[in-house]
N, C-alpha and C positions, 0 to 999 in steps of 0.2 A: 678584363680589365680594360679601360678606356684609358687609352692615353693619346696626350695632343701637347705640342710644345709650339710657342711663339716668338721670334727673335725680333725683338724689341731693340733700334737703337738710342740709349739714353739721351745723347746728342741734340736729335729733332724730333722725340714724340712730345717731350717736354710735362708730362705727367708723373717723373719718376724724378728725385733730389735725393739728396745723402742731407740726413741732419749734420752730419760733419762731415762734409764732402771737401775741404776746402787744406789737402795736403801739399807741401813744399814739395818741388821738383828736388827731384834726388840727383846727384855726378853722377854721368853716365860710367858705368861698370863698376862702381864704388857701390858693394855691400851694406845694403841698410837693413833695420829691421824694419816691418811693414806692421801694422797693425789696421784693422778693417772698421767699418764704422762697425755699431754694435746694434744700429738700429737703422733698417731704410723704410724713407716718408714716402707711401704710395697714395698718391690723389683716388684712385680710382681701384684700391686694394679689393680682390674677390679672393676664394679659397685656392689660389696658388702660390707657389711656392716661387722666391726669384732666383736665381745664378746671374753673383754680380761678380765683375773680373775687373782687375785693376791692374795697371803697369805705375810702379811709384814716379818713372823718369816721363810720364806720358807721351810715349812715341810708338805705342803698342809691345806687342810680347817680342819681336825679332823673331818672328819662326816658330814662336814654344806654339802650344794647340795641346786643346784635352779633347778627351773622350770623353763622353758620359752615360754611363748605363744604369736604365731601372728596372730590376728582376732579371738583369745580366743579359737585358734588351739594349742594343746602342741606339738611342733616343738624339743624341748630339754627337757629330764627326768632325773633328779638328774644328770646334770652332778657338775664335781668339781674339784678341784685344788689336783695335785698328790703331788707338791713338791713348788716351786714358784711362776708359772706362767703358765696359759694354754688359748690358742685361740682357737676361733669357728668362722669361715665364714659363716653367714648368707645371701640367696639369699631371698631381700623383694623388694616390688611394692612399689608406694609412696602411701602415704596416710594409708598403712598398722599401726595397732593399737600394740604395745607389749606389756606384763607385766610378771612379772616375780612371782614368789612363791618361798619362800625361807626356809628351812629345817635346822633347826639349829642343830651348830655340840658343841667340846666342846669348843673351843676359838674363838667367834663370831667374837671379836673386831678384828683380825687378818685376814679379811675378805673381799676384797673389789672388785668390779667390775663393766668393763664402756663399753657402747657403743661407737663406733667409723663408722663414715659415710665413703663414700667410696674415701674423700679427706685424709682420718686418723685423722679427727678432732675428741676428744674427744663431743658426743651429749648428753647424759644420764649418771648415775653414780649410786652406791647404795654402801654403807658402807663406806664412803670415811668422810673427816672433815668438809666436804661440803654440804654431802647428806649422814646423819647419818644412815637414811631406807637401812634397807639392803632389801625391795623391790625395785620394780623400775617399773615408766610406758613412753612409749615415743609414739609419733606418726611419721611416716617416713613422710619425706618434703624431694623431691627432689629437693626443689626452694628454702630454706635454708631460707625463708620471712614468711613463716606460725606460726603467733601464734596459731592457735585455736589446739586444743587435739583432738583426732578423730576426726578429721575431711572428715573421709571419714563414719563415721556410722560403721566402721566392726567390731569395741569389743564393747562388751554388757557389760552391771555391773555384779555383780556376783552372783546375780540368774536369769537372761536372760532378764527381766521385762521392761530394758529401756537402749538407747545408754549408754556406760561409756563415764565418766567427759562433759555430757550433762546435765541440769537442762530443768526439763518439768513444766508448768504452765496452766492450773490447775491438768491437768495431767492425762487427757484422752483422747480416740478418735486420738491414736497413735500407730504406731508400727516401728518396722524395717521388710524391707523388702528385703529376699534374693533371687539370678535369679533363676528364675524358679517357686518362687510362682504363686498361680493364684492370680488373678486381680478380684477383684467386677464388679458381673453385665457384666463379660468378659466369652469369651470360650479362651484366649490366657493367656500366662505368663508373668510374669516380670520381664526384665531385668534391673539392675542397670548398670549405667552410667559408672560406673567406680570399679573395683575392687565385691566382690561378695554384696553387702549390700548398699542399702540404704534408709531415713530416709521417713516416710508416716507419713503424718499425712488429716483427712477430717472432713467436718464439722460435729459443732452441733446442728445445727436445732434451733437456735432459734435467732431472733434478736438481735444485740449488742454482741452475745457472741466469743470471740476471744479462741484459743488455740497455747501456747506460747514452744519453745526449743532454748537454749539459754544458753552461758555462762554468767559465773557473777563475778564481782570485789566488794569487800566491802570495807569501810575504808582505812587504808592504801594501800591496794593491789589495788585502785582507780590511774590510772597514773595522773600524772602531767596535769591542764588543759591545755588545746592546744594541747594535742599529735591529732594525727589525725587515724581514723583506715580505710580501707581501704575493706569492705566485698565485696567478690564475692559467686558464689552456681549457683549449675546447678537444673532447675527445670523442673519438667514434670508430665502432667495430661495427663493418657489414656482418648479417644475419649469416650471410654464406662463407665467413672467415670467423665466425665468433670468437673473441675470445673465452664464451664463456663454455665453450667444446672442453676444455681441459682448466688444469687450472694457474693458467696463467694472471696476473695483476699486472694489470699497467698503472702508474700512481707519480706523484710530483714528489723530487725529493731533497732535501739539504742536507749534505754532507759534508761533516764540518772533521778535520785533520790536525793533529798537535806535529810536534818539531823533529819526531821520529826519535827513534830508541836514543842516541846520538846527542837531539834537542837542535842541530843545525839544520834541520829543513833536509836534510839526507836520509831516503825512506820513510818520507812522510807518509806512505800509506801503511805504514805497519802502525799506526800512532792514531786508530780512527776514534776520535773520543762521541760520535753518535752520531745518530740519521733521523733527522724529522720526515714524515712524509704523508702524503694524503692518504685516504679514504682508496681503500682499493677497486679499481675499476677491474672487476670481475666476473664470474659469470651471477653474484650475489646481488651484484650493481647495476650491472649495464645492462643498457636498454639496446637491441641490437640496432642496429640501422640508424641511430639516430645520436646527434652532436651532443655531449653533455659536458657542462664546461664543471672541471675541475680546482680548487682552490688547494692552497696550502700557506701558513704562516710562521714564519721560523724566526727564531732571534739569535744571532752572531756571540756564542761563546766567549769565553777568556777562553787564551792559552792558543788560537787558530793558525797554523801554519798557510795552511790551504784548507778553500773551502769549492765545493760543486754544487750547484743549483741546477735542475734540471729533472728529466723523464725518465724513469726506470719500467723497463719490464722486466719480470719477475717470475720463474715460475718452480713454485715450495713443492709441487708434487712432480712424479716421471708423467704423467698423463699430460701434456702440451700441447699445443695446437693453436691457431688464432692470431691476428695479430689487432693491435690497436693505431690509428690514424692520429695524430697531435696538428695542431692548427692556434692562429692568437697565443703562443704561448709568451705572455706578458711577466715582469713583476717590478713593482713600486718597493722604491727604497726610503724607507724614514731612520734619519739621524736619531741617535739612542737621548733618551733625556735624562742629563745628571743630575744628579742629587743623591740624599743619602740614599742608600739601601734597607739599613738594619735596620728591621723592623723593634729593635728594643733602644734604640735612637730617641730621644725628645723629637730633633726633627724630623725623623723618617716622612720620605715623600714616596706615597703609595703610586706615585707613576713614572719613579724613576726607574731606567732599566740599567746606567752605568754610574758608578760608586764614584761618586768626585770629590773623597776623603774627608766631605764635611760634616757627616756624623758627631754628631754631640751624644754622648753619653753622662757625662757629669755637669752640673750647673748649667741648665739651661735657660737663658733669660731673654727680654726682648730690652732693647735699653734705645730711650727715645730724651733727644733734647732738644727744646722749642717751645713753644705755647705762651710767647712772649713779644714784648717789640726790641727792635732793635738787633736781634739776630747776630747781624752783620760784626754787631762787637765782640761776639764769644767765642771762646776757645775751651778745650777742656782737654784731658788725658788721665787715663788708671793705671794707676801701677800697681805692680804685687810688690810681696812683704820683703823684695831682694830691691826692690826700685825698679823694675824692670817696668818700659812703657809697653800695657798689653791692650791699649787703645786708646787712642786719641784723634781729637779732630779741629783743626786751624782754617778748615775752609767759608767760617761764619755764615753755614746755611744748615737749614731743620736736619737733627741724624732721625734714623730710625732703621733699627739694624738688629739683626738676632746676635747675641753672646754667647761664648763657651767659654766657662774659665775654672781654674783647676781650683781645686780647695783652697782659702788660705782668707789671709785678710789683706784690703786693698784701700789702695787711698785714691779718691777722687779728688784733683786740681782743678778748679775752674779759673777761669782770665778773663778779664774784661779790660777791651783796648780802650775805653773812653774812662774808662775809671769810677764808674758810677754804678757797677753794678749792673745785673743780667736785667733788671728791667722787666721782669716775671718769667721770663725764661727757665725751665728747670731741666735738670737732670734728672731721668726715671728710671731707674733698673727694677721690671716685674721679674721673677722668677716662672719659672712653669708649672706651679703650684696657683701663681695668680696672687702672688703675696711680694707687699713691694717691699723692697731690698732696700733699698735709698732714692729719696726725693730730694734732689740736693739745688742748692738755690744760692746766688751770691747777689744777700741784700742789697749791698752798698762795695764802693772800694773794685783794686782792678784784679784782688785773688783771694782766695780761698780756696777750705780744701776740709775735707770729711773721710771719715771710713768707713768699711763696711766689712761684713766676713760672711761669705761661703765655705758648706752651703747655712743657709738662711733658716736658722730655727724661730719659727714666727711665736709671740708668747702666745698665751690662752687668752680666751676673749678676757681680757682683763678690764674692759672699759665699755660701759655703757653712756648712752643716749639718756638725759633724765630731764630735761624739757626742753620747749623748744618757746622762746617768745618773742612778744611784738605789742611790747608796752606804748603804751600813750605818752608820751614825755614832753613836756615844754617843745623840744627843739625838734620835733616832728619827724618827715619823712621816715626816714630808716634807722632813724637813731636808736628805736627802741625794739629790733629787732638784737637778736642773740642766741644762743646755743648752747645748753648746759650739760657736762658729761662730769661720771665720778667714775672712778677709780676702786675694782672691787677686787684689787690687786697692787703690791707695788709694782710700778711700770719704771724702768731706769731710760727710756727714752720713748718721750711724747709722740716725735715726728715720725715712727712708726705709724699713727692713725693720720684718718683726715677724715672732714668731713663733703658731703658733696648734697646739691640741692636740686633735684627734680622739678623744675619750675612747670607750673600750668598742669599738675595731674598728666606730665607726659613720663617716656621711660628715664632713664638712668643717663647722666651726662657725663657721669665719674666724679675723682674724687677732684675737686676742685680750691678746697682748703687743708693746708699740712698745718697739723698744730709744730710747736717750738720745740725742739732739741731741750727737752729738758725732764726732770722724772716728777710724778705723782705717783704719792702714797696710796695704799690701802684707803678707802672711806673718805678720802681727798675728792674733795666738788671743782669744778676749772668750769668758770663761765668765759666763750669765745661771744666777744660784745663788738658790736659795730661802732658804738661813738663813745668813747672811753668820757667825755666830758658829760653827757645825757645821764649814762647811767652816773657816774661821781656824784652830781645834782640829784637824782632822784634818792640813791642809797645810801651816801655818805659815808659813814664808815662804818658802817656794816657790809659794805662791796669791797672784799676781801684779796679770795684768788681769781685772776682775770687775767684775758690776753685779749689783743685787739686785732680785732681782723682788718687789717690796712688795705686788703686789695678788692672790698667789698661784698667777698665771696657768701655769706651769708646775708642772705637777700631773701627769704623766703616769704610767702601770703600763705593764704589759706587754703589753697587747693593744692601747694607743695609739698615735695613729701623729703625728707631728711634722712639721708644716706650716711653712716658712719662705716670708716673705712680701714681696713689692717692689712 
């Protein structure tokens, strides 16, 4: 791998600047909460990372310094700040593992530093209010989505005995191999998949044995139930030490443990919930001396105290032997989608992985308020039979939301702050079967109310279209337009019905006119007319049962479709 570094003094090069680099000088020796800029601006930004170092007092680090290691190789030795800031450019590769060591000075509380990616975004920091420790570790991730530290196994722990950031169990028969190392039972040498190093694990040699390397989360660090992880790693087994010579299996695993027999997290290993695992890498699936990609998708279940995401070498039979190398072991994490996960609920969300308690099993509905003018004057509330407000809105804005109400009788109270009615605005509740349960408006005045009952029991189709008219009358224009309906059974409340006009042969526009809240007996005919004077002039005393469309919804022409809504 190529390693290069260039030390750049920001105060005289002139091409580096901070988007927010004006920080006030602290009082000498007084602790302060340091915050680094989230973004660095670089006019000549290339694919390098930047180490930005800051002294809050502006007089340098007063004897303090840091060493920076890339893959355990020292690349910056005793770097420091002489005045306010210093910047250093680092040439790194994907999956490189960075760690620092700190040498204290006189005023460490003034010191802070951060690592910025090629886009100038802060990706790691030390000595700040968010990360007070003055040492730092970071794994280079060009993808921007990998959550596994030391994913390329390039960094080692302090004594060099194991890969940094990873845990092993039971802790034997593994090594971190470097390109050029020998291969067991072979005259050939090893080449890592990427970078210089790969993790190696070999068979324990007895039936039922397993060997694991993993990242672990426990307690409050366990993500929410429903969080999903996608694991990916490259596997390799050399022909001269092939995993296929025995029953060994290499696989990605996700192990989930409960809170233990006492429910307090102690002895958690006694309450394993389950284990997800990838397709085994073994005699039947592996290709000798070939790097192959393995993947595993897993979702965190409920009731997890501890979880382990990693690689396992398992031996189901007594015929062991062979080894597996692992490299570029990454994981992406997706937060759970919250919603209703109950398939029997009317608001079931098939994409939800975490139930948010919103499942509605009775009287689902869609409530809308609006459609007219001066909505800012409109407010409303819905009360249950006990007088408790279950829904309300006084924001003076349109409303569109789901409802989930218990069985019972409800009251709608509408208010208008100007006192001239709702000016064409309606409160409409449609149930999950598509029936209009209530369609309320305030025709005039400052307040009004209506009631409705859930569940809604729609009447049978007791109203039919009898005629659609556009008479030639002296008043001309739209004065002759009308729609005639007839009841085939007694209807207690006509306002359950409405009319729509699909203009110019187009599709439906939905319900545009609502009948008045009045009864209509079986056999009776009702005319919905556009112009009362015109029709009375035309029919005289024969014009008996009619209602006037004050809003002009009855506006059909010859190529329009008339719809009757229930």
